SEROMAR-915280 format. One line per field, with one value per atom (N, C-alpha, C, CB): x, y, z; atom name. Coordinates in Angstrom, 2 decimals. Glycine has a CB too. Example, Ala and Ser with C-alpha at 12.3 -4.5 7.8 and 13.67 -1.06 7.14 Angstrom:
% residues 2
c1 [13.19,12.30,13.20,11.31,12.85,13.67,12.90,14.08] $
c2 [-5.69,-4.50,-3.30,-4.47,-2.25,-1.06,0.03,-0.60] $
c3 [7.80,7.80,7.80,9.05,7.08,7.14,7.87,5.72] $
atom [N,CA,C,CB,N,CA,C,CB] $
% end
This chain:
% residues 122
c1 [61.09,59.89,58.75,59.46,58.48,57.42,57.78,57.18,59.05,59.44,59.26,60.90,59.49,59.26,57.78,59.78,56.94,55.49,55.04,54.73,55.56,55.20,55.65,55.82,56.87,57.37,56.45,58.81,56.09,55.21,53.85,55.01,53.27,51.93,51.92,51.42,52.91,52.96,53.24,54.04,54.13,54.40,53.15,55.56,52.39,51.15,50.16,50.52,49.99,49.09,49.61,48.94,50.92,51.51,51.23,53.01,51.32,51.02,49.56,51.33,48.68,47.26,47.03,46.42,47.70,47.56,48.20,48.17,49.24,49.94,49.25,51.33,48.37,47.75,47.11,46.71,46.43,45.80,46.79,44.91,48.10,49.08,48.98,50.49,48.45,48.29,47.42,47.68,46.57,45.70,46.42,44.70,47.67,48.39,48.70,49.67,48.64,48.95,47.96,48.93,46.67,45.66,44.33,45.48,43.53,42.18,41.34,41.52,41.57,40.81,41.05,41.17,42.29,42.63,41.85,44.17,41.74,40.99,39.51,41.17,38.99,37.58,37.30,37.21,38.22,38.05,38.21,39.04,39.16,39.45,38.27,40.68,37.65,36.58,35.19,36.88,35.10,33.82,33.12,32.90,33.89,33.37,33.72,33.93,32.97,33.27,33.98,31.98,35.15,35.91,35.66,37.44,34.93,34.56,35.52,33.09,36.31,37.18,38.55,36.52,39.47,40.85,41.03,41.75,40.17,40.32,40.19,39.28,39.13,38.91,39.97,37.50,40.39,41.43,42.73,41.68,43.08,44.29,44.17,44.55,43.05,42.85,42.92,41.52,42.26,42.24,43.60,41.17,44.30,45.63,46.60,46.16,46.44,47.28,46.97,47.08,45.71,45.31,46.02,43.76,46.13,46.83,48.30,46.70,48.91,50.32,50.45,50.84,49.52,49.57,49.43,48.46,48.59,48.49,49.79,47.32,50.44,51.75,52.76,52.26,52.73,53.63,53.31,53.55,52.02,51.60,52.02,50.07,51.67,52.03,53.53,51.41,54.23,55.69,56.31,56.25,55.81,56.32,56.07,55.69,54.87,54.55,55.46,53.08,55.71,56.59,58.01,56.59,58.50,59.81,59.85,60.15,58.81,58.75,58.69,57.56,58.12,58.02,59.38,57.35,60.43,61.78,62.60,62.49,61.92,62.56,61.72,62.74,62.03,61.20,60.90,61.87,61.78,61.53,60.33,62.78,59.96,58.86,57.58,59.28,57.59,56.43,55.17,56.70,55.25,54.07,53.52,54.39,54.41,53.97,53.28,55.18,53.85,53.26,51.87,54.16,51.75,50.45,49.42,50.59,49.81,48.87,48.40,49.52,49.31,48.86,48.06,50.06,48.45,47.67,46.28,48.39,46.21,44.91,44.02,45.12,44.57,43.79,43.30,44.64,44.17,43.78,42.64,44.98,42.80,41.78,40.49,42.31,40.61,39.42,38.65,39.80,39.36,38.66,37.89,39.66,38.45,37.72,36.46,38.61,36.60,35.45,34.38,35.87,34.80,33.85,33.17,34.56,33.94,33.35,32.34,34.45,32.69,31.77,30.50,32.45,30.65,29.49,28.61,29.96,29.22,28.45,27.76,29.36,28.38,27.83,26.81,28.95,27.16,26.27,26.06,24.93,25.32,24.95,26.10,24.34,27.19,28.34,28.18,29.64,28.99,28.87,29.57,29.44,29.43,29.99,31.51,29.53,32.14,33.60,34.10,34.11,33.42,33.82,33.49,33.12,32.43,32.12,33.27,30.77,33.82,34.97,36.16,35.35,36.37,37.46,37.22,37.59,35.98,35.65,36.05,34.13,35.69,36.03,37.52,35.32,38.21,39.68,40.29,40.24,39.76,40.28,39.97,39.69,38.80,38.49,39.49,37.02,39.75,40.74,42.13,40.74,42.45,43.76,43.98,43.95,42.91,43.02,43.44,41.68,43.04,43.32,44.81,42.73,45.66,47.09,47.68,47.86,47.16,47.64,47.31,47.03,46.08,45.68,46.46,44.17,46.69,47.48,48.91,47.46,49.48,50.85,50.91,51.31,49.92,49.88,49.79,48.67,48.97,48.85,50.18,47.73,50.85,52.15,53.19,52.64,53.12,54.06,53.84,53.90,52.62,52.31,52.78,50.81,53.14,53.59,54.97,53.61] $
c2 [70.75,70.33,70.04,71.39,71.01,70.81,69.66,72.10,69.57,68.50,67.12,68.68,67.02,65.75,65.39,65.82,66.39,66.16,65.70,67.44,66.34,65.95,64.53,66.91,64.20,62.83,61.83,62.70,62.11,61.21,61.05,61.72,62.17,62.13,61.37,63.56,61.58,60.87,59.39,61.48,59.08,57.67,56.98,57.55,57.66,57.12,56.82,58.09,57.78,57.56,56.43,58.85,56.33,55.24,53.89,55.44,53.82,52.57,52.18,52.71,53.14,52.87,52.32,54.15,52.90,52.43,51.06,53.43,50.74,49.48,48.28,49.60,48.53,47.44,46.35,48.00,46.68,45.63,44.70,46.26,44.99,44.14,42.69,44.68,42.48,41.13,40.27,41.18,40.91,40.18,39.50,41.10,39.87,39.22,37.76,39.97,37.39,36.04,35.03,35.95,35.38,34.45,35.15,33.27,34.55,35.04,34.94,34.28,33.90,33.72,34.87,32.38,35.33,36.45,37.70,36.73,37.91,39.05,38.90,39.19,37.68,37.44,37.82,35.96,37.47,37.81,39.31,37.03,39.90,41.32,42.20,41.71,41.87,42.70,42.07,43.00,40.88,40.17,40.02,40.90,39.59,39.34,37.91,40.37,37.40,36.07,36.24,35.21,35.64,35.70,34.41,35.91,34.56,33.40,33.28,33.49,32.23,31.94,32.59,32.38,32.03,32.53,33.91,31.55,34.29,35.59,36.73,35.76,36.69,37.72,37.63,37.59,36.41,36.25,36.91,34.75,36.73,37.35,38.88,36.88,39.40,40.85,41.43,41.20,40.79,41.31,41.17,40.59,40.07,39.90,40.92,38.46,41.20,42.22,43.60,42.23,43.85,45.10,45.23,45.15,44.12,44.14,44.50,42.78,43.97,44.30,45.80,43.46,46.33,47.76,48.62,48.11,48.20,48.95,48.87,48.43,47.73,47.61,48.57,46.18,48.67,49.61,51.05,49.42,51.39,52.75,53.09,52.90,52.23,52.48,52.51,51.43,51.59,51.56,52.83,50.36,53.31,54.57,55.72,54.87,55.77,56.86,56.84,56.78,55.65,55.54,55.97,54.08,55.52,55.94,57.45,55.23,57.99,59.42,60.26,59.72,59.70,60.44,60.91,59.58,60.17,60.49,61.20,59.22,61.61,62.30,63.52,61.35,64.67,65.86,66.19,67.03,65.85,66.13,65.33,65.82,64.27,63.40,63.60,61.95,64.49,64.69,65.01,65.80,65.95,66.37,65.22,67.58,64.52,63.38,62.32,62.77,62.03,61.03,61.47,60.78,62.72,63.23,63.18,64.66,63.56,63.58,62.17,64.22,61.21,59.86,59.21,58.97,59.47,58.94,59.53,59.21,60.83,61.52,61.04,63.04,60.92,60.45,59.02,60.52,58.16,56.77,56.67,55.97,57.32,57.21,57.92,57.77,59.11,59.86,59.15,61.27,58.53,57.84,56.63,57.40,55.92,54.79,55.27,54.00,56.33,56.89,57.33,58.09,58.00,58.48,57.31,59.39,56.29,55.12,54.41,54.13,54.28,53.64,54.47,53.46,55.78,56.67,56.63,58.11,56.66,56.67,55.33,57.01,54.24,52.91,52.51,51.89,52.70,52.34,50.85,53.02,50.44,49.05,48.14,48.54,48.69,47.87,47.33,48.68,46.31,45.62,46.38,44.21,45.85,46.50,46.55,45.78,45.52,45.51,46.62,44.14,46.84,47.93,49.29,47.78,49.35,50.59,50.94,50.45,49.92,50.12,50.66,48.80,50.13,50.62,52.08,49.74,52.42,53.82,54.72,53.98,54.32,55.13,55.17,54.58,54.07,54.06,55.03,52.63,55.04,55.98,57.43,55.65,57.66,59.02,59.42,59.09,58.51,58.79,58.96,57.66,58.19,58.29,59.58,57.14,60.19,61.47,62.59,61.82,62.48,63.54,63.81,63.17,62.80,63.12,63.67,61.89,63.25,63.78,65.27,63.00,65.63,67.04,67.89,67.17,67.36,68.10,68.27,67.37,67.20,67.30,68.36,65.93,68.37,69.38,70.78,69.12,70.94,72.26,72.68,72.23,71.75,72.07,72.40,70.88,71.75,72.04,73.46,71.02,73.94,75.27,76.39,75.40,76.03,77.04,77.55,76.46] $
c3 [7.99,8.69,7.69,9.70,6.79,5.80,4.86,5.00,4.49,3.57,4.22,3.13,5.51,6.21,6.22,7.66,6.39,6.38,5.00,6.80,3.96,2.60,2.32,1.56,2.72,2.54,3.22,3.11,4.46,5.20,4.51,6.64,4.10,3.50,2.18,3.27,1.34,0.06,0.29,-0.86,1.23,1.54,2.09,2.56,2.93,3.46,2.33,4.46,1.43,0.30,-0.59,-0.52,-0.74,-1.51,-0.88,-1.64,0.43,1.13,0.94,2.63,1.02,0.80,-0.60,1.01,-1.59,-2.97,-3.19,-3.91,-2.44,-2.62,-1.96,-2.09,-1.02,-0.26,-1.14,0.66,-2.23,-3.04,-3.75,-4.06,-3.67,-4.35,-3.87,-4.11,-2.68,-2.14,-3.07,-0.74,-3.85,-4.77,-5.91,-5.33,-6.17,-7.26,-6.94,-7.56,-5.67,-5.24,-5.83,-3.73,-5.80,-6.33,-6.55,-5.37,-7.41,-7.63,-6.38,-8.75,-5.60,-4.35,-3.39,-3.68,-3.35,-2.46,-2.88,-2.49,-4.18,-4.70,-4.36,-6.23,-4.50,-4.17,-2.72,-4.40,-1.82,-0.41,-0.16,0.46,-0.86,-0.67,-1.09,-1.46,-2.23,-2.78,-2.67,-4.22,-2.08,-1.94,-3.28,-0.94,-4.27,-5.61,-6.01,-6.64,-6.97,-7.50,-8.83,-7.65,-8.92,-10.16,-10.91,-9.89,-12.01,-12.81,-13.99,-13.30,-13.99,-15.12,-15.02,-16.37,-15.78,-15.74,-16.36,-16.44,-17.30,-17.94,-16.92,-19.05,-16.15,-15.14,-14.04,-14.54,-13.70,-12.68,-13.14,-12.38,-14.40,-14.94,-14.88,-16.40,-15.33,-15.33,-13.92,-15.97,-12.98,-11.61,-10.93,-10.80,-11.20,-10.61,-11.20,-10.84,-12.49,-13.12,-12.53,-14.65,-12.26,-11.60,-10.26,-11.40,-9.54,-8.25,-8.43,-7.55,-9.48,-9.77,-10.06,-10.97,-10.85,-11.18,-9.93,-12.17,-8.99,-7.75,-6.96,-6.90,-7.01,-6.36,-6.97,-6.47,-8.30,-8.98,-8.62,-10.50,-8.64,-8.30,-6.87,-8.45,-5.95,-4.55,-4.34,-3.65,-4.99,-4.88,-5.41,-5.62,-6.56,-7.10,-6.14,-8.46,-5.59,-4.67,-3.44,-4.24,-2.92,-1.75,-2.13,-1.20,-3.28,-3.77,-3.95,-5.09,-4.60,-4.89,-3.62,-5.77,-2.57,-1.31,-0.82,-0.24,-1.17,-0.73,-1.81,-0.30,-2.89,-4.00,-4.38,-5.24,-3.80,-4.00,-5.47,-3.38,-6.38,-7.79,-8.32,-8.63,-7.61,-8.05,-7.24,-7.95,-6.28,-5.41,-6.20,-4.43,-7.11,-7.85,-8.70,-8.74,-9.38,-10.21,-9.36,-10.95,-8.20,-7.31,-6.85,-6.10,-6.50,-6.04,-7.16,-5.51,-8.35,-9.47,-9.79,-10.71,-9.92,-10.29,-9.16,-10.65,-7.92,-6.80,-6.75,-5.49,-6.94,-6.93,-8.07,-7.02,-9.26,-10.42,-10.18,-11.71,-9.67,-9.42,-8.42,-8.92,-7.28,-6.24,-6.62,-4.93,-7.18,-7.57,-8.68,-8.01,-9.61,-10.70,-10.17,-11.79,-9.19,-8.62,-7.90,-7.65,-7.14,-6.43,-7.42,-5.55,-8.48,-9.48,-10.21,-10.49,-10.57,-11.24,-10.33,-11.66,-9.07,-8.13,-7.98,-6.75,-7.85,-7.70,-8.95,-7.43,-10.14,-11.39,-11.65,-12.57,-11.21,-11.46,-10.40,-11.52,-9.14,-8.04,-7.91,-8.22,-6.91,-6.71,-6.31,-7.93,-5.82,-5.45,-4.03,-5.57,-3.73,-2.45,-1.31,-2.56,-0.11,1.09,1.05,2.34,0.48,0.40,-0.52,-0.10,-1.64,-2.53,-1.91,-3.89,-1.12,-0.40,0.54,0.39,1.16,2.04,1.25,2.76,0.04,-0.81,-1.19,-2.09,-1.48,-1.78,-0.61,-2.10,0.60,1.78,2.02,3.01,1.75,1.89,0.88,1.67,-0.34,-1.34,-0.97,-2.72,-0.41,0.06,1.14,0.62,2.06,3.11,2.52,4.15,1.46,0.82,0.06,-0.11,-0.38,-1.09,-0.13,-1.77,1.11,2.08,2.23,3.43,2.47,2.59,1.29,3.00,0.16,-1.11,-1.22,-2.30,-0.89,-0.96,0.04,-0.70,1.22,2.21,1.71,3.58,1.14,0.59,-0.51,0.03,-1.39,-2.47,-1.87,-3.41,-0.85,-0.20,0.43,0.89,1.06,1.67,0.60,2.54,-0.53,-1.62,-2.15,-2.76,-2.05,-2.57,-1.64,-2.80,-0.43,0.56,0.18,2.00] $
atom [N,CA,C,CB,N,CA,C,CB,N,CA,C,CB,N,CA,C,CB,N,CA,C,CB,N,CA,C,CB,N,CA,C,CB,N,CA,C,CB,N,CA,C,CB,N,CA,C,CB,N,CA,C,CB,N,CA,C,CB,N,CA,C,CB,N,CA,C,CB,N,CA,C,CB,N,CA,C,CB,N,CA,C,CB,N,CA,C,CB,N,CA,C,CB,N,CA,C,CB,N,CA,C,CB,N,CA,C,CB,N,CA,C,CB,N,CA,C,CB,N,CA,C,CB,N,CA,C,CB,N,CA,C,CB,N,CA,C,CB,N,CA,C,CB,N,CA,C,CB,N,CA,C,CB,N,CA,C,CB,N,CA,C,CB,N,CA,C,CB,N,CA,C,CB,N,CA,C,CB,N,CA,C,CB,N,CA,C,CB,N,CA,C,CB,N,CA,C,CB,N,CA,C,CB,N,CA,C,CB,N,CA,C,CB,N,CA,C,CB,N,CA,C,CB,N,CA,C,CB,N,CA,C,CB,N,CA,C,CB,N,CA,C,CB,N,CA,C,CB,N,CA,C,CB,N,CA,C,CB,N,CA,C,CB,N,CA,C,CB,N,CA,C,CB,N,CA,C,CB,N,CA,C,CB,N,CA,C,CB,N,CA,C,CB,N,CA,C,CB,N,CA,C,CB,N,CA,C,CB,N,CA,C,CB,N,CA,C,CB,N,CA,C,CB,N,CA,C,CB,N,CA,C,CB,N,CA,C,CB,N,CA,C,CB,N,CA,C,CB,N,CA,C,CB,N,CA,C,CB,N,CA,C,CB,N,CA,C,CB,N,CA,C,CB,N,CA,C,CB,N,CA,C,CB,N,CA,C,CB,N,CA,C,CB,N,CA,C,CB,N,CA,C,CB,N,CA,C,CB,N,CA,C,CB,N,CA,C,CB,N,CA,C,CB,N,CA,C,CB,N,CA,C,CB,N,CA,C,CB,N,CA,C,CB,N,CA,C,CB,N,CA,C,CB,N,CA,C,CB,N,CA,C,CB,N,CA,C,CB,N,CA,C,CB,N,CA,C,CB,N,CA,C,CB,N,CA,C,CB,N,CA,C,CB,N,CA,C,CB,N,CA,C,CB,N,CA,C,CB,N,CA,C,CB,N,CA,C,CB,N,CA,C,CB,N,CA,C,CB,N,CA,C,CB,N,CA,C,CB,N,CA,C,CB,N,CA,C,CB,N,CA,C,CB,N,CA,C,CB,N,CA,C,CB,N,CA,C,CB,N,CA,C,CB,N,CA,C,CB,N,CA,C,CB,N,CA,C,CB,N,CA,C,CB,N,CA,C,CB,N,CA,C,CB,N,CA,C,CB] $
% end
């Protein structure tokens, strides 16, 4: 029962982390997703690569959700990823409404990770 809950929680957090992978399709998609203007191919490449990395992170977390030996690693990398974005946004400030939404999504995404960690400690 607890293991099923942990699997679900880590997979949920993995899905949340994987959602930005859609940005790898084009710079325009990223502009719409984050309400930012991507000027030039350099920034487009960096942001599209960022989308790929989120796909990898989320994909790993979803895979790990079904492999108990990887649960802790998945929780740690998911927690570090989401918490670091929240912290960077908080320290920088002045971000737009779309990024504020991402901050709240990451806050929401941390919750299943923390619950999974708590269940693992039982």
